[in-house]
MARPA-141851 format. One record per atom (N, C-alpha, C, O): x, y, z. Coordinates in pm, whole numbers, plus 32768, in hexadecimal, padded with zeros to 4 digits. Example, Ala and Ser with C-alpha at 12.3 -4.5 7.8 and 13.67 -1.06 7.14 Angstrom:
85277DC7830C 84CE7E3E830C 85287EB6830C 85907EB4834E 85057F1F82C4 85577F9682CA 850A80038313 853D80728324 
! end
This chain:
CDEDA34DB754 CE40A3B7B715 CED1A38CB71B CF20A3B9B76E CEF4A329B6B8 CF7AA303B6B9 CFDEA35EB676 CFD2A384B601 D04BA383B6CE D0AAA3E2B694 D121A391B665 D175A373B6BA D131A36CB5EE D194A30FB5B0 D21DA351B5C7 D276A30EB5FC D234A3CFB5A4 D2B3A40EB5BB D2E2A404B64D D355A3DEB668 D28EA424B6A7 D2BAA41AB73C D2DDA38EB767 D347A377B7A0 D27BA325B749 D29DA2A1B764 D315A268B720 D361A21BB75A D327A290B69E D39CA268B664 D427A293B6A5 D485A245B6AB D42CA30BB6D0 D49CA345B719 D4A2A2FAB7AE D511A2DFB7DD D433A2DBB7F1 D43FA297B85F D47FA20BB856 D4D2A1DDB8A5 D44CA1CBB7E5 D480A148B7CE D511A141B7AC D556A0E8B7DD D545A199B75B D5D6A1A4B734 D620A1BBB7B2 D685A178B7C7 D5F6A215B808 D645A225B889 D638A1A8B8E0 D69DA188B91F D5D3A165B8EA D5BDA0E4B92E D62AA078B8FB D66DA034B949 D631A073B87A D69AA012B837 D724A041B861 D7749FECB88A D744A0B8B85C D7CBA0EBB887 D7E5A0C5B915 D852A099B93A D783A0D7B964 D797A0B0B9FF D7A3A023BA0B D7F69FF5BA59 D7549FD3B9C3 D7619F41B9D4 D7E89F17B9B2 D81A9EBFB9F9 D82D9F48B950 D8B69F1DB928 D91B9F55B989 D9849F1AB9A4 D8F69FD2B9C0 D95BA003BA18 D9679FA1BA9C D9D19F89BAD6 D8E09F6BBABE D8E09F1FBB38 D8F39E86BB1E D90D9E3BBB7C D8E69E5CBAAD D8D79DC9BA87 D93B9DA0BA16 D92E9D35B9DA D99C9DF5B9FB D9F39DC7B98B DA369E3CB94C DA2F9E4BB8D2 DA759E8FB996 DAAE9F0DB95E DB119EE6B8ED DB729E9CB900 DAF09F1DB879 DB509F01B806 DB239E86B7B9 DB659E63B757 DAB79E43B7DF DA899DC3B7A6 DA439DF3B71D DA2C9E69B704 DA259D8AB6CA D9D59DABB656 D9409D75B660 D9239D13B6A5 D8E99DBAB61A D85B9D86B60C D85D9D20B596 D88F9D3DB529 D8259CAAB5B1 D8259C40B54F D7889C1EB53E D7469BF7B59E D74E9C32B4B8 D6C59C2AB4A7 D6AA9BD2B431 D6F49BD3B3CF D6439B88B43B D6129B33B3CB D5CE9B92B36D D5779BDCB39B D5ED9B98B2EE D5AA9BF1B28A D5579B9FB230 D5869B3FB1F2 D4D19BC8B227 D4709B7EB1D3 D4529BD8B162 D42C9BA4B0F9 D45E9C60B16C D4289CB9B116 D39E9CEFB12B D3659D35B0D7 D36C9CC9B19F D2E59CF7B1BF D2F69D75B21C D3669DA5B230 D2889DA8B252 D2879E29B2A3 D2C59E19B32A D2FD9E79B360 D2BE9DA1B363 D2F29D9BB3EB D3879D92B3F2 D3C49DD6B445 D3C29D41B39E D4579D3CB3A3 D4919DC1B35B D5019DEDB374 D43E9DF8B307 D4739E72B2BF D4789EE6B329 D4D89F34B330 D40A9EEBB378 D4079F67B3E0 D4609F46B451 D4A19FA3B482 D46F9EC7B486 D4CA9EABB4EB D5579EC0B4B8 D5A39EFBB504 D5829E9AB447 D6069EB3B418 D6229F48B40F D6899F77B43F D5C79F94B3D2 D5DDA032B3CD D5EAA06CB451 D63AA0C8B465 D59CA03AB4B1 D5A6A075B538 D630A059B574 D66AA0ADB5B9 D6649FDAB554 D6F19FBEB588 D758A00EB547 D7B5A03BB58B D74FA025B4C3 D7A2A076B477 D7AAA109B4B6 D815A13FB4CF D743A139B4C8 D735A1C4B501 D770A1BEB590 D7ADA221B5B6 D765A15FB5DA D79FA15CB662 D82CA134B66B D871A167B6C3 D85BA0E3B61E D8DFA0ABB628 D935A0CCB5AE D9AFA0C0B5B9 D8FDA0F5B539 D951A10EB4C4 D949A099B46D D935A02CB4A3 D956A09FB3F1 D954A035B392 D9B19FC5B39F D9929F51B383 DA2A9FEDB3CE DA9B9F91B3CF DA849F32B44D DACD9ED0B45B DA309F48B499 DA0A9EEDB518 D98D9E9BB500 D95F9E59B55E D9549E9AB48E D8D19E53B474 D8FC9DE6B404 D93E9E00B3A0 D8C99D68B428 D8E59D06B3C0 D8609CBEB3A6 D8139C95B3FC D8519CB5B31F D7C99C7FB2F1 D7E39BEEB2C1 D83C9BD9B26E D7999B8CB2F2 D7A49B01B2D5 D7319AD6B27E D6C19AD3B2B3 D73C9AB5B203 D6CA9A7DB1A3 D6D099EEB1B1 D73A99B0B1AB D65A99B5B1C6 D6589924B1E3 D5E998DAB198 D58C98A1B1D2 D5F998DFB10D D58E9897B0C1 D58A97F9B0D7 D5EF97C1B100 D52397BAB0BE D5169731B0B8 D4FE9706B028 D48D96FAAFF9 D57596EDAFE1 D56E96D4AF5A D563974BAF11 D5B297A3AF33 D5139766AEB3 D4F497DCAE6A D4939834AEAB D4239804AEC1 D4AC98AEAECD D44B9914AF0E D42D9971AEA1 D48399BCAE73 D3AA996BAE75 D38299C4AE0B D38F9A5DAE1A D39E9AA7ADBA D3889A88AE9E D3989B0FAEAD D4139B41AEFA D4109BA4AF42 D4849AF3AEE7 D5069B0FAF27 D5419B8EAEF8 D58A9BD1AF40 D5209BAFAE7B D5419C3AAE51 D5249CAAAEAD D56D9D0CAEB8 D4AC9C95AEF5 D4869D0BAF51 D4E89D09AFCF D5029D74B007 D5189C9AAFF8 D5809C97B061 D5F99CD4B039 D6349D20B087 D62A9CB8AFBC D6989CFEAF82 D6929D94AF72 D6F29DDEAF85 D6119DBDAF4D D5F09E46AF3B D60D9E94AFC4 D64C9EFEAFCC D5D59E4DB02F D5E59E8BB0B0 D6729E9FB0D8 D69B9F0EB0FA D6C19E31B0D3 D7519E34B0F8 D79E9EA1B0AB D7F29EE7B0E3 D77C9EACB021 D7BD9F12AFCD D7949F95AFF6 D7EB9FECAFFB D7159FB3B016 D6E0A039B038 D722A064B0C1 D749A0D8B0D0 D72FA007B124 D771A024B1A5 D801A034B191 D839A08DB1D1 D8449FEAB142 D8D19FE0B12B D9119F7BB18D D9869F8AB1B2 D8C49F12B1B8 D8F19EC2B217 D92F9E40B1D8 D9129E1BB166 D9849DFFB227 D9B59D83B1FD D94B9D12B1F7 D8F39D0BB24D D9539CBBB193 D8EC9C53B18C D9349BD0B170 D9979BC6B127 D8F29B66B1B5 D9279ADDB1A7 D8A79A8BB17E D8409A8FB1C1 D8B49A41B10E D84899E0B0E6 D8769950B113 D8E59924B0F6 D81A990CB159 D838988BB188 D7B29837B16C D74E984AB1B1 D7B697DDB107 D743978CB0EA D7349725B147 D79496DDB165 D6B79716B17E D69696ABB1E4 D6629637B1A7 D64A95DBB1F6 D6499622B12C D60195BDB0F0 D6439528B114 D5FE94CDB141 D6B8951EB0FF D7089498B11C D6FD9477B1A5 D6E49402B1C4 D70D94DAB205 D70794BDB28B D673948AB2B6 D65C942AB2FF D61994DBB27B D57D94ACB29D D5709424B267 D54693CEB2B4 D58E9404B1ED D5739388B1BA D5B59319B203 D57892B1B21B D63C932EB22A D68392C5B26D D64192B8B2F6 D6399244B31D D612930EB342 D5D7930CB3C3 D55692C2B3B8 D53E925EB3FB D4FC92FAB357 D47E92BAB34F D4829228B324 D42D91DBB352 D4DA91FEB2D1 D4EE917BB2AA D50D9122B31E D4D390B8B332 D56A9151B369 D58D9101B3DC D51690EAB447 D4FD907DB47A D4CE9164B462 D45F915CB4C1 D3F090FFB48A D3B590ADB4D1 D3D69111B403 D36690C6B3CC D3819029B3C0 D3298FD5B3AE D3FF9010B3CC D4238F7CB3D5 D4088F41B454 D4078EC6B45E D3F18F88B4B3 D3CC8F61B541 D3388F78B56A D2FF8F24B5B0 D2F98FE9B540 D270900BB560 D2259045B4EE D2609072B48C D1A89044B4F8 D153908EB496 D1419121B4B9 D10E9147B522 D16E916FB457 D17A9205B478 D1089246B458 D0D3922FB3EC D0CE92A7B4B9 D05D92FAB492 D0769360B436 D0E89385B41E D0079395B3FA D0179401B399 D054947FB3D9 D0AB94C1B3A1 D01E949DB457 D0539506B49F D0DE9503B4C1 D1259567B4BE D10A9483B4E3 D19F9475B4F6 D1F29499B477 D25B94D8B47D D1C0946FB40E D1FC948EB386 D2139523B37A D27E954BB34B D1C1956AB39B D1AF95FBB386 D2099645B3F5 D23D96B1B3DB D21A9607B470 D25F964DB4DB D2F0962AB4E4 D33A966FB52A D31E95BFB49F D3A4959EB49D D3F9960FB450 D4679632B47A D3C39640B3E6 D40B96A9B397 D440971AB3F3 D4B79734B401 D3D4975EB434 D3F797D6B478 D46297B1B4F6 D4B39804B51D D4599734B52C D4B09718B595 D5389701B556 D59B9730B58F D54496C1B4EB D5C796BEB49D D5FF9740B484 D6789751B492 D5B197A1B45E D5DC981FB43A D60E986EB4B5 D66798C3B4AA D5D19851B52B D5FC9893B5A4 D67D9852B5CB D6D89897B5F9 D68A97D2B5BC D71397A4B5D7 D78597C9B588 D7F797C6B5B4 D76297F2B500 D7C2982AB4A0 D7DC98B6B4CB D85098E1B4C3 D77B9904B4F9 D79C9988B51E D7F79987B59F D84F99DCB5A6 D7E89934B5FC D8379931B670 D8CD98FFB656 D92A9921B69E D8D898AEB5EC D956987BB5C1 D9A398EDB587 DA1A98FDB5A4 D9619943B531 D99E99BBB503 D9C29A1EB563 DA2E9A59B560 D9629A34B5BF D96F9A96B625 D9DF9A74B67D DA269AD1B6A3 D9F79A04B6A0 DA6199DEB701 DAEE99EBB6B2 DB549A08B6F0 DAED99D6B62F DB6399EAB5E1 DB899A6DB5C3 DBFF9A84B5AA DB269AD9B5C3 DB3F9B5FB5B9 DB2B9BB3B625 DB119C2AB613 DB349B7FB69D DB2E9BD9B721 DAA39C13B71B DA939C8DB72B DA459BC9B707 D9B79C0FB6F4 D9509BFCB758 D9669BB1B7B8 D8DC9C3CB74A D8619C2BB793 D7F49C29B72C D7E59C7FB6D5 D7A39BB4B740 D7399B97B6E2 D6BE9BF7B6FA D6899C0CB767 D69A9C2BB683 D6269C84B67D D59E9C31B67B D5899BE0B621 D5459C46B6DF D4BA9C00B6C7 D46C9C6CB670 D4749CE4B689 D4269C3AB612 D3DB9C97B5AE D33C9C89B5CA D2EA9CC4B584 D31D9C42B626 D28C9C3DB645 D2469CBFB65A D28B9D21B675 D1C09CCCB64E D1869D45B669 D1009D20B6C4 D0E19CAAB6D3 D0B99D84B6FD D04F9D6EB764 CFE69D1DB71E CFBC9CB8B756 CFBC9D40B6AD CF529D0EB66A CF649C6DB659 CF099C20B67B CFCD9C45B62A CFF79BB5B61D CFFE9B72B6A5 CFC79B05B6B6 D0449BB4B70D D0539B7BB78A CFC99B63B7CD CFB09AFEB80F CF729BC6B7B7 CEED9BCAB7FA CE979B4CB7DE CE4B9B21B835 CEA49B10B75E CE5B9A98B735 CEB89A28B727 CE9499C5B6E7 CF349A2DB75F CF8599B9B74F CFC79994B6BF CFF89925B6A8 CFC399F5B668 CFEC99DAB5E3 D08399E5B5D1 D0BB9A3AB58D D0C09982B619 D1579977B616 D17798E5B63F D1219895B665 D1F698CDB635 D2229844B65C D27C9848B6CC D2EB987DB6C4 D24C980DB73D D2A29804B7B5 D31E97D0B7A0 D32B9763B768 D38C981DB7CD D41997F4B7B3 D44397FBB71E D4AF97D1B6F6 D3E89833B6D2 D4029851B64F D41198E1B638 D46C991DB671 D3B59926B5E0 D3B899AAB5D4 D3869A03B64C D38E9A7DB64C D35499BAB6AD D33399FCB729 D3A99A0EB789 D39A9A49B7F4 D41A99DEB762 D49199E1B7C1 D4E49A5CB79B D4C29AA8B740 D5519A6DB7E4 D5A39AE2B7CD D5E09B0AB855 D5C19AD8B8C2 D6439B74B83E D6749BACB8B8 D63B9C33B8E9 D6469C5CB95D D5FD9C74B883 D5B99CF4B8A1 D5529D0EB838 D56B9CF7B7C2 D4D59D42B863 D4659D4DB80A D43A9DE6B7FB D3F39E17B852 D4609E2EB796 D43C9EBCB792 D3A59EE4B774 D3769F53B78E D35F9E78B738 D2DD9E91B707 D2669E43B747 D1F49E48B718 D2869DFDB7AF D21E9D9DB7ED D1AD9DEBB82C D1459DB1B84C D1BF9E78B841 D1479EC3B873 D10F9F18B80F D0C79F75B832 D1299F00B786 D0F59F53B72A D0A29F01B6C0 D0D49E9AB693 D02C9F29B69A CFCF9EE4B63E D00F9EE5B5BE D0709F2CB5A5 CFD59E90B565 CFFC9E96B4D7 CFE89F20B498 D0409F4EB450 CF739F66B4AF CF5C9FEAB481 CFC3A045B4AE CFF4A096B45E CFEAA040B528 D050A0A5B55D D0E2A080B526 D130A0DAB508 D1039FFDB519 D1799FDBB4DD D18BA014B453 D1F3A04EB435 D124A005B3FD D120A045B37C D12BA0DEB380 D16CA118B329 D0F1A11EB3DD D100A1AEB3E8 D19BA1E1B407 D1D0A248B3DD D1D0A182B456 D26AA19AB47C D2B6A184B400 D311A1D2B3E6 D299A121B3B1 D2E5A100B335 D2DFA169B2D7 D33EA181B28C D268A1B1B2D5 D26EA228B26F D2CAA2A8B2AD D312A2F1B269 D2B9A2B0B32C D30BA317B36F D3A8A305B35B D3F7A362B34D D3C8A27FB35D D44EA256B341 D484A260B2AF D4F9A24CB290 D420A280B25B D438A294B1CA D453A210B183 D49EA20BB121 D413A1A0B1B8 D41DA12BB16B D3C9A127B0E8 D35FA165B0E9 D3EFA0E5B078 D3A3A0D9AFFD D316A0A1B021 D305A046B071 D2BFA0DBAFE6 D231A0B0AFF8 D218A020AFD4 D1BE9FE1B00B D26A9FE8AF73 D2589F5DAF4B D2709F01AFC0 D23A9E92AFC7 D2C29F30B01F D2EB9EE0B08B D2849EF8B100 D2609E97B144 D25A9F6CB117 D2059F8BB189 D17A9F54B16A D1349F28B1C6 D14B9F56B0E3 D0C59F2BB0CB D0B99EACB090 D04E9E86B060 D1319E5BB08D D1279DD9B059 D0CF9D8AB0A4 D0CC9D95B11E D0819D32B062 D0189CD9B091 D05C9C6FB0F0 D0AD9C20B0BF D03E9C6AB16F D07E9C15B1CA D0609B88B1B6 CFEA9B65B1BA D0BB9B33B1A1 D0B59AA1B18F D11F9A57B1E8 D1919A85B1F6 D0F999EDB21D D15499A5B273 D1C99961B238 D2249937B27F D1C89953B1A5 D238991BB168 D2509888B177 D2B2984FB146 D1EE984CB1C0 D1EC97C1B1DA D18D9763B198 D1AB96FAB160 D10C979BB1A8 D09B9741B171 D05A977DB0F6 CFF99747B0C1 D09797F9B0C4 D05C982FB045 CFE79882B05C CFAF98B2AFF9 CFB8989CB0D2 CF3B98EFB0E5 CF6B9972B122 CFD7997DB15B CF0E99DBB112 CF299A5AB151 CF0C9A4CB1E2 CEC499EEB207 CF3D9AA1B239 CF1C9AA9B2CA CE909AB1B2DD CE5D9A63B32E CE459B0BB29A CDBB9B14B2B2 CD639AAAB288 CCF89A9BB2C2 CD879A5CB223 CD5299E5B1FC CD549979B269 CCF49930B281 CDC99976B2A9 CDE59911B30A CD939937B38E CD5A98E0B3CF CD9199BBB3B0 CD4E99E4B425 CCBC99EAB423 CC7E99D1B48B CC7E9A0AB3B5 CBE29A21B3AF CBB89AA0B3C6 CB3F9AB1B3D5 CC089B05B3CD CBE59B94B3DE CC579BEEB39E CCBE9BBCB371 CC439C5FB39E CCA49CC1B368 CCF19D05B3D5 CCC19D17B445 CD6E9D2DB3AF CDC59D70B421 CD7B9DF2B449 CD7F9E1DB4BC CD389E30B3E5 CCEC9EB4B407 CC819E97B47A CC759EDCB4DF CC3C9E2FB45C CBCF9E07B4C7 CC199DE4B54A CBF49E16B5B4 CC7A9D93B544 CCBE9D75B5BF CCFC9DF0B608 CCED9E02B680 CD409E40B5BB CD809EB2B608 CD1E9F18B641 CD3F9F5EB6A1 CCAC9F22B609 CC439F77B635 CC0B9F3DB6B8 CBF09F81B71B CBFA9EB5B6AF CBCE9E75B731 CC289E7AB7A2 CBFE9E91B813 CCA99E64B787 CD149E68B7DD CD0C9EF3B831 CCFE9EF9B8AC CD169F5AB7DF CD279FE5B80D CCA3A025B850 CCABA079B8AA CC359FFDB823 CBBEA03CB841 CB4E9FDDB87A CAF3A009B8BF CB599F60B85B CAF59EFEB88E CA849EF8B839 CA269EB2B85D CA7E9F3CB7C6 CA149F46B76C CA299EE3B6F2 CA989ED9B6BC C9BB9E9AB6C9 C9BD9E46B656 C9289E27B62A C8CE9E08B678 C91A9E34B59E C8909E28B573 C85B9D93B56F C7EB9D74B594 C8B69D3DB53F C8979CB4B52D C89F9C64B5B3 C90E9C53B5E4 C83D9C37B5EB C8339BF7B66B C8789B6DB65C C8B59B3CB6BB C86F9B2FB5E5 C8AB9AA7B5D2 C9499AB5B5CA C9959A5FB5F7 C96F9B22B592 CA0C9B41B593 CA3B9B60B625 CAAA9B3BB64E C9E19BA4B66F CA099BCCB6F8 CA169B4AB743 CA719B41B795 C9C19AE1B72F C9C59A6CB773 CA499A1BB74E CA8799D7B7A0 CA6B9A2BB6CC CAE099E2B69A CB639A20B6D2 CBC399DCB6F6 CB609AA3B6D6 CBDA9AEDB716 CBEE9ACCB7A1 CC5D9AB0B7CD CB819AD0B7EA CB7D9AC0B87B CBC49A2FB894 CC239A1EB8E0 CB8399C6B844 CBA4993EB858 CC369929B83A CC7A98E0B882 CC689968B7CE CD04995BB7AC CD599996B820 CDBD9960B850 CD219A0FB848 CD719A5DB8AE CD829A0FB92C CDEF9A0AB965 CD1399D0B95A CD14997AB9D4 CD6B9900B9C5 CDB898DABA1D CD5B98BFB945 CD9C983CB934 CE2D984EB931 CE7797F4B959 CE5E98C6B8FF CEEE98DAB8E6 CF379938B949 CFAA995FB930 CEF9995AB9B3 CF2A99A3BA27 CFB5996ABA54 D01399B4BA72 CFBA98DBBA56 D02F98A1BA88 D0AD98C3BA38 D11D98B7BA69 D09898E9B9C7 D118990AB975 D14C998CB9A4 D1C499A4B993 D10099E1B9DC D13D9A60BA1A D1659A5DBAA5 D1809AC8BADC D16E99EEBAE4 D18D99E3BB70 D2149991BB7A D22E9940BB21 D26099A1BBDA D2CB9956BBF9 D2AC98C8BC16 D23B98ADBC41 D302986DBC02 D2E397DEBC19 D2C597CABCAA D31197F6BD00 D2509784BCC9 D226976BBD51 D2A59719BD96 D2DC96BBBD5D D2CA9749BE14 D32E9707BE57 D30596DABEDE D2CC9726BF2C D3259659BEFB D2FB9630BF85 D360965DBFEF D3D9965ABFDC D3239688C063 D37896BCC0CB D35A966EC145 D2F0967BC183 D3BB961AC168 D3A095C2C1E4 D39D9615C265 D3E59678C274 D34B95EBC2BD D33D9627C344 D3AE95F5C39D D3A39586C3D1 D418963FC3B1 D4839613C3F4 D494966AC47B D4F29652C4C8 
! end
């Protein structure tokens, strides 16, 4: 029985408190893709801090076919937006690395979100900001994020909310349906999230909250991904000498 109105208010207050304690007067800097996660996170920050303290950073790699959705969100919220194309940086880095080693396909995919996070922190430091992490519980549960890429940030307002819950909050916030219901894609390999994962977010969210799932093969896949990616949710292991 998820109360989207109640949780939205709690989250807005949490963001306010975070900035009071960790950067009073600072700005929220957020990567804007035009999908539900960045849309809802940005809207939550606007409600908590005001539109003048939220900065959206658009980071296409070359041409982004749905970048109009990112601009739609910024215009809807009335926030400042900065577009920084990462294509030349990506190509330069990959050319240099590939001249020394053979690059794996997964590396090619993960370099982009790490460059984007570097870009976000460069903008954030230049605007007295704090970087917003836009991951949700569903993605984190199965490790569908890039460590030190989109999984990074200074504060995470939605890490304990499933995709289903994030979408409900998006509607409470009055976001356009085209943003809330946009088919989630990673923007990197051309596939939807659900094609990459092998199950739907509806199936995953129900399993996370209730433990119920009809397809046992999908249960096995979810459990395998969850176990394999738990390290992404933990602090870096640190050696402690016995002194």
